[in-house]
C-alpha positions in Angstrom: 0.0 0.0 0.0 1.4 3.4 -0.9 2.2 6.1 1.6 -0.5 8.4 0.0 -3.1 5.7 0.5 -2.0 5.2 4.1 -2.2 9.0 4.8 -5.7 9.2 3.3 -6.8 6.2 5.4 -5.3 7.7 8.5 -7.1 11.0 7.8 -10.4 9.3 7.3 -10.0 7.4 10.6 -9.2 10.6 12.4 -12.3 12.2 10.9 -14.5 9.3 12.0 -13.0 9.5 15.5 -13.6 13.2 15.7 -17.2 12.8 14.6 -17.8 10.4 17.5 -16.6 13.0 20.1 -19.5 14.9 21.7 -19.8 18.6 20.7 -19.1 19.8 24.2 -15.9 17.8 24.4 -14.9 19.0 20.9 -15.2 22.7 22.1 -13.1 21.9 25.2 -10.4 20.1 23.1 -10.3 23.1 20.7 -10.0 25.6 23.5 -7.1 23.6 25.0 -5.4 23.4 21.6 -5.7 27.1 21.1 -4.1 27.8 24.4 -1.3 25.4 23.6 -0.8 27.0 20.2 -0.5 30.4 21.7 2.2 29.1 24.0 4.2 26.8 21.8 3.1 27.9 18.3 5.9 30.4 17.5 8.7 27.9 18.5 7.1 25.1 16.5 6.7 27.4 13.5 10.3 28.4 13.7 11.5 24.8 13.7 9.1 23.9 10.9 10.4 26.8 8.8 14.0 25.7 9.4 13.2 22.1 8.5 11.4 23.2 5.3 14.4 25.3 4.3 16.8 22.4 4.8 14.7 19.4 3.7 12.0 21.1 1.6 13.3 20.4 -1.9 13.8 16.7 -1.2 10.4 16.3 0.4 8.7 18.3 -2.3 10.3 16.1 -5.0 9.2 12.9 -3.2 5.7 14.3 -2.9 5.6 15.2 -6.5 6.8 11.8 -7.5 4.1 10.1 -5.3 1.4 12.3 -6.8 2.6 11.5 -10.3 2.5 7.8 -9.6 -1.0 8.1 -8.2 -2.2 10.0 -11.3 -0.9 7.4 -13.6 -2.8 4.6 -11.9 
């Protein structure tokens, strides 16, 4: 099974799990995530930007190759 298919399957499972969570709990989870992002978001964004600068071209190339393979099928 290709990585793209695995990522799509994982995303679908996550969506199904999210749909099973009661609305009150969803709001609570989102509020907690917002607080965490305000605290840690800038540091994570800085690390992500650094990683993208260093590894971005290789990752983009692999992603393009995977998408091209998926289109050919």
